[in-house]
N, C-alpha and C positions, 0 to 999 in steps of 0.2 A: 525154412525155406532158404535156397542158396540161389534160385534162378538171379541173373543180373539185371537190371533195368538199362544198361546202356545202350549205345546205339546197335551193338552184333546181337542184342538179345531180340529173340523173335516177337514179333506184335501179340500183344494182349490186349484182352479186353477187361474194362474196369466198369464196374454198374455202381453207380450212388443211387441207393432208395431211400424211402422214409416218407412220412405224411406231409401233407402241403406244409409250408410254413416253417419248415424245418431248417432251413438253411443248405438245401440240396444245391443249387444253383451257385451259390459262394464256394462251395467245397468243392464242386465239379472243377472251377477256373481255377483254384490254386491247385487244384490236382494235375490238370495240364502245366500249370508252370514249373510245377515239381520235377513234371517227368521231363519237362522240356530242358532243366538245370541237369540233369544226369544225363542228356545227350539223346533222349529217347522225344522226339515230336509226338503230340498226341492232339485228337480234334474229336469235338464232344457230338454226340449224337440224342435227339429230343426223344422222349420215352413219355411226355405229357401229351396225352390226348386232344386236350384243346388248345394247348400252344402250335398243333400242325395247321390251325387255321390263320389265313392271311387276315389281317383287320383287329383280331382279338385280343387286344395286347395288354388292355388297363384291368380286364378281370382275370386275368389266366397270371399276371405278374409276369410275364414274358421281357426276358432282356435285351434292353434296347442294344443296338449294333454299337453305340459309341461306348458298351460299357462290356463289350466282350473282349478287351484286352487283344485283340487282334488272335483270338484263336479260332479257326474254324468251327462253326457249326454247321449241323445238319438238321433235315426237317424241321426245320422252324417255318412257318407261314408256307407250307406245302400243298394245302390244299385251300380250296375256296370255301366259304362259309356253307352253300347251299350244296356241299359233295359229303357224302357219308364216310366218316373216320372209321372203316373197318378193320377189326384186328389183324385179320387173316392178311389185308392188305398192308397192313402196317408191318405184321412181322417179316412180310418179302423187303419191302421199301429199308425197313431199316436194317437188315441181315447185309442186303447190298449195300449198303453205305458203311457199317464197317468193313466188309470184304475189299471192299476198295481201299478204306481208310488204310487197312495193315499192306495192302498191296504198295502203297506210297511209302510202306516202311515207318509206318506211326501207330501210336496204342491209340483203340477207340475208347471213348467214356461214355456210356450210355447213362442218362441221367433223367429222372422222372418219377411222377408218385403213382401214375396210372399201372396198379398192378398187372391184371390180365395182359396188358401190351407189352410190360418190362417182362413178363414169365414166359410169353410167346416168343420173344428173343431169344432168351439166357437159356430157356430149358428146351426140349426136343417135344414142343407142342405141335399138333397136326389139328389142320380144320376142313369139319366135311364143307363139300361144294356148298353154293346158295343159289338157293330155288328161287328165282325173282317174283313168281305168281302168286307162289304159296307168302313168300314176305309182304309182298301189295297186299294179300287178303289179311294178314296179320296184322300190320299196319294200319289198316282200314279199322279193325275189330278195335285194336288199342285207339284210336282216335274217335271211334263211336262210343265204346264203354270204361275208358282209361284202363289203367293196369291191373286193377283188381280182378274182373273177371278171369281175364287171360292168366294172372297168375294162379288161382285156384285151379284153373286148366292143366297149366303146369304141375301144382302140387298133386293134383290127382294122378298124370300121367309120370312124374318121376319125381317122388317127394324128396330122395338125397339133394339132385340139383336145386329143387324148389328152396332147402333149407339154405343153401349157398347163394341165392340170389336175392338182392333187397326188393319186396315186393312194391315198393314205388318205380322202379328202375324199368320201365316199360320196354326200351331198347334191349336190355339184356334178356328180359322175359320172351322177347320176339324170336330172338335168335335161338333160346334154347326150345322152345316149341318148334321151330321151322328145323331144328338140327332132330330132334323128335319124329316129326312127320316125316322126314324123309329117309327114317327107320336107320340113321346111324348112331353112334355112340358117342355120347357129348362130354366133353372133359368137365362139366358140372360147373365151369365159370370158377375153378379153383385149379391149385397145382397138382400135378399127379401125385400117386402116392410117394414114388420113387424117382424123383425127378432128376432127368440126365440134362447134364449141362451140354448146350450147344456148340460153343467155343472151349476146347480143354484149360486154356489157359485164361480162367476168370478170374478175378477178384469181385467181392460183393461188398460195399461200405455201406451201411445204415445209419443214417444221420437221425437221433433221436433227442427229444426235450420232454421233460417232466411235464404231464399231463396240464396240472394248472398253469403253467408257463407258456403252452402252446395254446390254450385257451385264450390265454389274452394277446399272443402273436397273431392271432388267427381274427377274434373280435375286432382288432385292430387294424388289420391288413383290409377286412372289409369295408370297414369305416373310410380308411384311405381310398379306397377304389371309387369308391360316390365322391370324395374330395377331389379327386383326380381326372374326376369327368366320366366316370362307366355311362354315365347315361346320355352323354353327347355321342361318346362311341357306339353304343347300341343303336343311336337314333341313324347315325351313319350307315351302320350294317344292315338296319332293315332298309334303308332305302336300296341297298344293294343286292337285296335278296337273302336276307338272315334268315326270313320265317318260311323259306322256301324247301331248308334242308331239315333234316331229320335229327342228325345229332346237336349241331351248335346253337341251334336255338333255346336247346333243352340244356346248357350249361347251366350249373351252378352259378348265380349273379347276374347272368345274361336274361336268362327267364323271367327272374325277379323285375330288373329292368325294364324288360319288356310288359311286365305287368304296371308297373309304376308308368311308363309312356301310354299307357291304355286308360290309366285312372282307376284301373282294379285295385291298385297298393299305393299307399302314400311311401313317402321316401321311408318315414322311421319302419312302417311295416315292411317294405323289400329288403332294407339294410337286416331289421333282424330276422327275417326269414332266411333271407343269404348264411348270416351268422351260424344260426340252429342246423342249415344244410352242411355248411362246410365244416363245423363240429363231429356232425355225424359221418361225413366220408373221412375224415381224420383218422375219426375210431377203426374205419372200415380199414383204411391203409395200413395204420398200425398192426390190426390181427394179420393182415394177408401178408405183409412181409416179415413179420414175427415167426411164419412159418416157414421161413428161407433156413438153410443148414448153412452153417459157416461163414454167417455176416461179421464183419466185424464194427460193430455199433460204436459210435462217436457221438460227442455231444458238438452243437455247432461253434465253431471257430478252432476245431482239432488240429495241430500243425499238418499238412498235407505232407511235408518232405518226411516227417516221422513215420506217416502212412505208408509212403512209396518203400522207404526203407525197411519197414516192417514187414509189409506184405511180400517184398521180393525174396 
């Protein structure tokens, strides 16, 4: 590659992906600083579905304002926990932020591990419209019967999509059934067979950690969440309507903390369950991002200045 990254170069979209706990946030900050050192300002856009929510800080490992090195950050704390973080809404919001960043003459760095959210921005994803009445009916069925019954319905109607959806992810199952019932073709909660980039000048960097090391990182991270006061954070959020929302109350760690507050789980059980779910989620993230083409995979601590030079 020979494209310049200096102040005269056209704005670029950088994308930092990988499983939770791999060090994406640190790399995104280093990348922004490295770009700035070459005369190109950069701003960061969040692609973690749970970091969209105000007040959900400890359980999402959200970077505090004081640690953002003066780099502008966007789409953090964008929603109230009672709101639904729909991926179609996020696609529009994130692309608008990226377009505005580019208009200011800066590069945009999209960073996060929510696979469908990242893909919806980076690739040419189109979403069918929502049907509020149908969605309400499906949500009622989910609350009454759990995800198992709805997953069976999805499997019968669209086995290909069902094979790509976590049988325990009620929200994703509901959306797939809503799309099918509307008579539209579903994206199958997966990448298109031949994905087309939304922004032509895109660089994707993946952060990877050996499996055993990642498991240890994640288990320690969950334990630290409880030590840092996750239970108090969830109690405060509950008082402000956390359980009124569909998405936020189901987040890994938050659902378990609610169970502990209600006496349904001991602290040991809540932590253990969160660790298990976090490991499972990380495996899905690894599988999702490994399907991306043209990713430059690095380990935590890789020199960002070298990456900028290499990928320019």
